[in-house]
N, C-alpha and C positions, 0 to 999 in steps of 0.2 A: 402389844398382840398380846393373843386372849391366848386360853388352855385349848387345847384339844378339845372338839367339842362343844365349846361355849361361841356367842355370837360375840362380837365386838359390841365394847362397853357403849353407853349413850355417852358417856362424859367424854367432853371434848371434842364433840362432833358438829356439823356446822347443822347436823338436822338429826333427827331422832330417826333412830333404826328399826328394824322391825323385832319383835322375839318368833325368831325363825325355831325349824322345827328338830332342835338338838338338845344336848343333855341339860346343861346350864340356860337358864332366862336371867338374864340382868337387866336391872330398872336404876336408869340413875336420873333422877328429879335435876338434876343440875342443868341438864343438857334441856328435859320437858322445859322447864320454868324460863329459858333461853327463847323459847315459841309464846311468852305468854300474850303478847301483843299482836298475835296473826293466828292463823291458821294455817296447819300442817295436814293434809292427810293422804291414805296409801291405800292402793290395794294391791294384794299381792293372792300367788299359788304356792301351795306345799302338796310337793308329789315326791314323797319317799316312802320306804319300805313300810314301815310302823305309823305313818301318819300321813293323809292326804286330804286337802281341803282348802277352804278361801279365807282368806284374813282380810279384813278392814281395820284400817287405824285412824286416828285422827288426836292430834293435838290443839287443843283450843283454850285461851287464857291461862298457859298452866296446869292444862286437865288434860291427861291422859286416856284417851278414850280406845279401850280394843274388841274387836268382835270376829269371833272365829265359828266356821260350820266345819268341821273337821269327824274326818274316819280313821279310827283307832285300832289298825290291823292286831294288833298284842299289848298286851300290860305294857303301860309308859308311864313312868316316873319321871318329872322333871325337878329339877333342883332349882328352886326362885331366889335367885341373889337381891336382895336390896340393899344398895349402898346408902341408904338410910331411910328412916322410917318413911310409911305412908299408908292411906287409908284408901280399900278401895271399896267400892261399891259393886259387890258380884250376883251376878244373874246367868243362873243356872236353868238355860230354859230346855233343852233335849241332853243334857248330862246328867252325870252322877261324877264328886269330884268330891275328892278328901283331902284334906292339908294337915298336915304334919312336921311335926318338928326335925325329924329324921325317921330312917324306914321303918326303924324299929317301935317306934312309940305310937302309942294311940291317935287318932285324929284329935284335933280340936277344935276342929269346924267342919261338916261336913254338907255337902250341897247337892239334892235331888233332880230329878224333873219340874221344872217350873216353881223351882226355890231361888230366895234371893235371902241376903243378908251385908252387913257391913263388917268390914274386916280390919282393923288393925295392924299394920304386920311393922313388927320393929325391924331395924338394922340387925339383920340375921340373912341365914337362909334356911329357907321351909322347903318340903319336900310337896308336889302337887300330884294324885296319884289319880291316872284314868285307865278305866279297866277294859277289857279285848273286846277285840268284835264291836265295839261300841259307836253312836255316832256322837259329835260334842258339838253343841250349839251352845255357848256361851260369850256373854256382854260382860266388860267389865272396866268399871271408869276407877280411875288412880288420883287419886291428890293429894297434896302434902298437908297435913296432919293441921297447920296453922290456918290452910283456908278452909277443911271441913269444920274444923272448930269454929269458925265463925260463924255457924248455921245454928250451933246449940246453943242455950244458957246456959252460964258455970254452974246452974244448979242442977241441971239434966244430969242421970245416973252416969248415961252414957258417958259426958264429958270427962269426969273425975276419973272416972274408970280406964278410960282412953288413956288420956295426961298421964297418970299413973306409971301404967303398966306399959307404953311405951318409953316411958325414963327409965326404968327396969329391964329394958327388953323382952318383956312379955307379949303376948297375942293377946287383943280383944274381939271380942264379937259382939254384936248388937243384940242377938236372940239363941238361943238354942232350945229348941230346934230351930233350923230355921224357916222363914217364913213363907206363903204361896205367894205365887206371883198372879197379881190378877189382869184384867182384860185390861186396865186402866195404863198397867206397869208395860204390858205389853207394845201397846198403841204408841207411848212415849217413847222406848226402845225402836219402834219401826220409825219412829220419827227422824228421830235424831241419824238413823242410817241412811234415810234418804229425802232426808234435809236437802233442797236444790236451790236455798238463797247462797249468796258468793261475799266474798267480803264480811266490814264488819256486820253486816245484815245475818251473816251466819252465826258470826262468832255471838253475837247477843242470842241469837236464836239455841244456839246449842247449849250455850250456859244458863240460859231459863229454864229449859228441858231437865239439864242436871240437878238444878235447885229441885224442879218438879218432882221428878224422882225421888230426889235427898227427902222431900217433905210427907211424900206417899210412904215410903218405908221408916220413916219416924213414927210417922201416924197410924201405921197399921203394928208396929213395937208396943203400942201402948194402949190397944184396942182391949179390954174386957177377957178375951175371949182367945187371945194371942196363945196362951199359956196352953191350952190342949190341942192346938195344931199338930196333927198326926201322930201325938202319943201313944203308946198303946197299939198302934197299929201294926200287923203284922207287913211280910213284904207284897203276901198273895193280894190284903186286903188293898193295901196301896195300888199295885197292879190294875185290880178292877177297876180302882175309880179314875185311874187314867185312860183305862177303856171306854168309860161310862162318858169323859171328855169328850176323846175323839169321836166316839158315834154322836155328840152332840152338835158337833161344830163339821162333819162331814158332809152334812146337805142339811143345811139353816133352814132351809123349805120344807122339810119332814115331822112333825107334831108327834113326840112319845111321852107315854105316860112314866110316872115312878115305876109302875109293874112292869112294863115294857121295857123301861133302863135295866131294872134291876137281873129280869129274866133274861137278859141278851149277855148278860156278864155272870152271871152265876151267885146271886145273892140275894137277900131282901129288899122290900121295902124301907124296914127301918134302916137298917145297916147303912143302906144308902143316902138316905138323907143325913144319917150322924155322919158317916165316914168322909163322906163327898167335903162336907162346911169344915171336916178334919183337916185336908187334904189343902183344899184350896180355896180357903176362911169365906163362903158363899155356900149356898144354898146352892140346888140344881140347876133351876130355872131361872133363880140371881147371877149366876154366871154365866147363860145362855144370854140374859137380856143384857149385860153388861156390853157380852162379847158382840151381838148385834148391832147396838150403838156405837162401842167405838170401829168396828169395821165400817159403818155405813158412813158415818165421818167423814172416815179415811178415802171412799168412794166418790164424797160430796167434795171434799175441799180438791179432790183430782178435777172436779170441771167434765168429766166423762161419760158422767152417765144418769138419765135422767131420774129425775124420783120415784118415778112408779115404777123405774126398772131396779131403782135398789132398795123399794118397798119388798117387791117381791123377792128378790134375792134373798134378802133376812127374813123372809116366811112369813111376811102380812100379806093378807089378801086382799085390806085395801088401802089406800093412798093414807087417807084419813088418819086410820087410826096408828100408821106408822107417823106422820108429825105430830098428831100428838103423845105418842111414847117419846120421841125425838124431843121435841120442846120441854116436856118434862124432866127429861135424862140432862141437857146441857143447858136448858134456861130458852132459848132461842129456835125458830120454826128452823127448818133445814133449809128454806129457801134463802135462808140469811143469811147464811156459812160466807158468802165469797166475799159481800159487803162487809161484812162483821170482818175480814181477816184484812182486808182493803183498807180497812178503817184505824186498823192497829199498825200499819205499815205506814199511814199518814199522820198518827201521831207520835211514834217514834221519828220518825222525822223532823215534826215542828220541835220535841225537845233535845233530838240528839241534831243538831243543824249541819255538822260535820262530816256526817256520814256520807262519803263521797260513791241429812244425808239419816228389816230383821225378815231376812229369809224366806222362813216359815210362818213367820205371825200372823199373816191374813192371807 
């Protein structure tokens, strides 16, 4: 039995349980690892006075994936109980979260809207704090340290830092401050949540997407401008940059100038250019271009929309201009995307003959 307010531990169960809206969340990698050869998934609804929302979970190849879209009515502190060390790839889509060793301590890492980080959690109890009257959209991938370290060379600074801190029962994190979520990362999160494949095809697809996410996180952490992300920005300045992003993405057919965007949120062009890149790691129009390309790829893969319609919906007056931009971004024509994906399936079948899933992202 568990203490009052706790969920049942995963340890010893036949299938993973869910992180319920209680005061204590428990992870047991032993149970998660018992599903390393298959896929387990579940969708659920939370409907409590303090927390309401929906949850989606996967266990694939011994890796636990958790997505939550939650409305927090009042301040919530959750005690997270790790019965063994774990590495978490954390993506705060629309969320503001603080991780603390205890309620009185300073947060060792914080994630705001559109930020991500990698956190090494020791065998300990940690506090996750959510503010009141907030919408929390969060995506977390949990891996055993042994699995995570397979993708890092032993000479990588984070490799040594993670191993030493976990051995000493300390927390590790990839960067401070946390990094901005890019349109490419957003697209991959969406693809994981909405993967329509089944069985082993789905397993290898999900594993490949997780590795792709990890590569993007690690690569972004080593970019020269990483150290300047969001540093020195006041909360008011950061809020204005989020408002600019919302303006850009609210209507992709509308054309803005930097002067118009700056006027809309009450800043100047120079501040807009500098601060937007600090918050999102890209220029204003570079970010918008990446978003348009990733959105159009999703629409093409669905196969339900004509190229001319996609072109118009993402703000191109001429389909030929869209086609040229798409090919430059992805390396192939939009007309070839479905045959390109089919070829990948055939190749997979050839080399693996035994082959018998973001709510508000786009």
